[in-house]
C-alpha positions in Angstrom: 170.5 35.4 -307.5 167.4 33.4 -307.6 167.0 31.2 -304.6 164.8 27.7 -304.8 162.6 26.9 -301.6 163.8 24.0 -299.3 161.4 21.1 -298.1 159.9 23.5 -295.4 159.7 26.5 -297.2 156.3 28.6 -296.8 155.6 32.0 -297.5 156.9 34.6 -295.2 154.5 36.8 -293.3 155.9 40.2 -293.2 154.0 41.6 -290.5 156.3 42.4 -287.7 159.3 43.1 -289.5 160.0 46.7 -289.9 163.0 46.4 -292.1 163.7 44.7 -295.6 166.8 44.7 -297.3 168.7 43.2 -300.4 171.7 41.1 -300.0 173.8 41.6 -303.2 176.2 38.6 -304.4 179.1 38.0 -307.1 178.9 34.5 -308.5 180.9 32.7 -311.1 178.9 29.6 -311.9 175.4 27.5 -311.5 175.3 25.8 -308.1 171.9 24.0 -306.6 171.6 23.8 -302.5 174.7 25.7 -301.9 175.0 26.9 -298.5 176.2 30.7 -298.8 177.9 32.1 -295.9 177.6 36.0 -295.3 178.8 38.3 -292.8 175.8 40.3 -291.1 176.9 43.4 -289.3 174.6 44.5 -286.3 172.3 47.3 -287.8 169.8 49.4 -285.9 166.7 47.5 -285.3 167.8 44.2 -285.2 167.6 41.9 -282.0 171.0 42.1 -280.1 171.5 38.4 -280.7 170.0 38.5 -284.1 166.8 36.2 -283.4 164.6 38.1 -285.7 166.5 37.4 -289.0 164.8 36.2 -291.7 165.7 35.5 -295.2 163.5 35.2 -298.3 164.0 34.5 -302.4 161.8 36.8 -304.9 158.9 34.6 -304.5 158.9 35.5 -300.7 159.6 32.1 -299.6 161.6 31.7 -296.6 165.3 30.0 -296.6 166.9 27.5 -294.1 169.7 29.2 -292.6 172.0 28.6 -289.7 173.8 31.1 -287.5 177.2 29.1 -287.0 179.0 32.2 -284.9 178.0 35.6 -283.3 178.8 38.4 -281.0 175.7 39.9 -279.8 175.5 43.7 -281.0 178.3 43.3 -283.1 178.0 40.4 -285.7 176.8 37.2 -287.2 178.1 34.8 -289.7 175.4 33.1 -291.1 174.7 30.1 -293.6 171.8 30.0 -296.2 171.1 27.4 -298.2 169.6 28.1 -301.6 170.3 27.7 -305.7 171.2 30.3 -308.2 170.8 31.0 -311.8 172.3 34.2 -312.5 174.0 37.2 -310.6 171.4 39.7 -309.1 170.2 41.1 -305.9 167.5 38.7 -305.0 168.3 37.4 -301.6 166.1 39.4 -298.9 166.6 39.6 -295.3 164.2 40.7 -292.8 164.6 42.3 -289.3 163.3 44.5 -286.9 160.8 42.5 -284.9 161.2 42.1 -281.2 158.9 39.6 -280.4 160.2 36.4 -282.3 162.8 33.8 -281.6 165.4 32.8 -284.0 164.6 29.8 -286.5 168.3 29.1 -287.1 168.4 25.2 -288.1 171.5 23.7 -289.5 170.0 20.2 -289.9 167.8 21.9 -292.7 170.9 24.2 -293.9 173.7 21.8 -294.4 174.0 18.3 -296.4 175.0 16.8 -292.9 174.7 18.3 -289.7 174.4 17.3 -285.7 174.9 19.5 -282.9 174.9 16.5 -280.2 172.5 18.0 -278.4 169.9 15.2 -277.7 166.7 15.3 -276.0 167.8 15.8 -272.4 171.3 17.5 -272.0 171.9 15.6 -268.7 171.3 12.2 -269.7 172.8 9.3 -271.8 171.2 9.1 -275.1 171.9 7.2 -278.1 172.9 8.8 -281.5 170.3 10.2 -284.0 169.4 7.3 -285.9 168.1 9.5 -288.7 172.0 10.4 -289.4 174.1 7.9 -288.1 174.8 4.1 -287.7 176.4 3.4 -284.3 178.6 0.0 -282.9 176.4 1.0 -279.7 172.7 0.8 -279.5 172.3 0.9 -276.1 172.6 4.6 -274.4 174.8 3.5 -271.5 177.1 1.8 -274.0 180.3 3.2 -275.1 178.9 5.8 -278.1 176.6 7.8 -276.8 175.2 11.9 -276.5 175.9 13.4 -273.4 176.4 17.1 -272.4 176.1 18.6 -276.2 178.4 15.8 -277.5 179.1 12.9 -279.1 181.3 10.9 -276.8 183.1 7.5 -277.9 184.8 5.8 -275.0 186.5 2.7 -275.1 188.4 1.0 -272.3 190.2 -2.1 -272.7 190.3 -4.0 -276.1 186.9 -4.1 -277.5 186.6 -3.8 -281.4 186.4 -0.4 -283.0 184.0 1.9 -281.7 181.9 4.7 -283.0 179.6 6.1 -285.9 179.4 6.3 -289.4 176.8 8.8 -291.5 174.1 7.0 -293.6 175.0 9.7 -296.4 177.8 9.5 -298.2 179.7 12.5 -300.6 181.7 12.7 -303.2 184.4 14.8 -303.7 183.6 18.6 -303.5 182.2 19.0 -300.0 183.5 20.2 -296.9 183.8 18.5 -293.7 183.8 20.6 -290.1 183.8 19.7 -286.9 184.8 20.5 -283.4 186.0 17.8 -281.8 188.3 17.0 -278.3 191.0 14.0 -278.2 190.2 13.9 -274.6 192.1 10.8 -273.4 195.3 8.9 -274.4 195.5 5.7 -275.8 195.9 4.6 -279.4 194.2 5.3 -282.7 191.3 8.3 -282.5 190.0 8.9 -286.3 187.3 11.6 -288.2 186.3 12.4 -291.7 185.6 10.6 -294.8 185.8 6.9 -295.0 184.3 3.7 -296.8 182.4 1.1 -294.4 184.8 1.9 -292.1 185.6 3.6 -288.4 189.4 3.9 -289.0 191.8 5.1 -291.4 194.4 2.3 -291.0 192.2 -1.0 -292.1 193.5 -3.1 -295.2 191.6 -2.0 -298.5 190.2 1.1 -296.6 189.6 4.3 -298.8 189.7 7.3 -296.4 190.3 11.0 -296.5 190.9 11.9 -292.3 192.4 13.0 -289.8 193.9 10.5 -287.5 196.5 9.3 -284.7 198.9 6.7 -286.1 199.9 4.6 -283.4 199.6 5.9 -279.3 198.9 9.6 -279.3 201.8 12.1 -279.4 201.9 15.4 -281.5 204.2 13.6 -284.1 201.7 11.1 -284.6 198.9 13.1 -285.0 198.4 13.0 -289.1 196.2 13.8 -292.0 195.8 10.7 -294.0 194.2 10.1 -297.5 193.9 6.6 -298.8 193.0 5.2 -302.0 192.5 1.1 -301.7 194.8 0.9 -299.4 197.6 2.7 -300.6 198.4 5.8 -298.2 199.8 9.2 -298.2 200.1 10.9 -295.1 201.5 13.7 -293.1 202.7 14.3 -289.7 201.6 17.4 -287.9 204.6 16.9 -285.7 204.7 19.4 -283.1 201.8 21.1 -284.1 199.8 22.0 -281.1 197.3 19.4 -281.1 197.1 18.3 -277.2 194.9 16.1 -275.6 191.4 17.7 -273.6 191.4 20.6 -275.7 188.4 21.8 -278.5 189.7 22.2 -281.9 188.3 23.2 -285.2 188.7 20.7 -288.0 188.3 21.3 -291.7 188.8 18.9 -294.7 188.0 20.2 -298.3 187.7 17.5 -300.8 188.3 19.9 -304.0 186.8 17.9 -307.1 188.3 20.7 -309.5 191.8 20.1 -308.8 191.6 16.9 -307.1 193.1 17.8 -304.3 192.1 17.3 -300.3 193.1 20.3 -297.9 193.4 19.6 -294.3 193.6 22.4 -291.8 192.8 22.9 -288.0 193.0 25.7 -285.6 194.0 25.2 -281.8 195.2 27.2 -279.2 198.7 27.2 -280.8 197.5 28.8 -284.2 196.2 27.5 -287.5 197.7 25.1 -289.4 196.9 23.3 -292.9 198.2 20.7 -295.2 197.0 19.6 -299.0 197.4 16.5 -300.4 197.5 15.8 -304.6 198.2 12.2 -304.3 196.3 9.1 -304.2 193.0 11.4 -303.8 189.8 9.2 -303.9 187.0 10.4 -305.8 184.4 7.9 -304.7 181.4 8.4 -302.6 182.5 8.2 -298.8 180.7 8.3 -295.4 181.4 10.7 -292.5 182.7 8.7 -289.5 184.0 9.3 -285.8 186.0 6.0 -284.7 188.2 4.9 -282.0 190.1 1.7 -281.8 192.4 0.4 -278.5 194.3 -2.4 -279.1 196.4 -1.2 -275.8 194.2 -1.9 -273.4 194.0 1.5 -272.5 191.4 4.1 -271.7 190.8 6.3 -274.7 188.1 8.7 -275.1 187.0 11.3 -278.4 184.4 14.0 -277.9 182.6 16.1 -280.8 180.2 19.0 -279.8 179.3 19.8 -283.8 179.8 18.6 -287.0 178.8 19.7 -290.6 179.3 18.8 -294.1 178.7 21.3 -296.7 179.2 21.7 -300.9 182.3 23.4 -302.0 182.3 26.2 -304.7 185.8 27.4 -305.8 186.0 30.5 -305.7 183.6 30.8 -302.9 180.6 33.5 -303.8 181.4 36.9 -302.4 178.1 38.4 -300.3 177.4 41.9 -299.1 174.7 43.0 -296.7 173.4 46.5 -297.3 170.6 48.3 -299.8 
């Protein structure tokens, strides 16, 4: 398991860290710049909030990582970015330093990442122009960062509002977001699309979640469109409700040319796999709102990340 350094790589100063251990992995093929998910169980000597975790390759170069989920004094799910050439035990974890803060950073770790924190959480700000293009350039306008979320608010009957990523992605990537369909209205959509903020415009190629018509459970769909030819599936009464934070995932699988849609809400977990009209072209990530019925609608997204797909996923174990 040989990890290459990232742009900000530097030699790790081990002074102050009391524990050094290997993480072993099981790998099937060569992948570069892969975001490898591992589960770290709390161990004696770690800071209770995992702030002292650091990761290096065998050349003692620090690797970027992001703590995706954790329970203090219990476990942490962590994505580590790197490249491997052969199976081995060459990823190293350090901990046991009570005097440091975390360097967890999603922007360095993922192919695309935004937590929409902004510079001042209590004020309206424009989106990060190094990541997104936006239909709104004024912080007080319809597309803003506020209170740790991307907010797209449409009142009346304006053009489609939203953001589109500067980067585009082929098949072989996973889109994940925590998003709240916050207010009633017409079309809300997010996922992958070509030069559009919608799933349903003429000539659009997209892979996305969307409402098709006025919001209701029966109109909440997964939509796969190639050059205007659409395959969609209605999730029906699947528990999608307004004003609920829901985790959504879209997997564009380049191995079997399929798209898997899934989400987890308070009602449970749901998924759907499509194999018809699957686009292979590069698509941008987008969040869009279209209100053609002159009613207030709003979409809020707390986080989005895009990461590389490897199938099957590598298996990793923390230990000696």
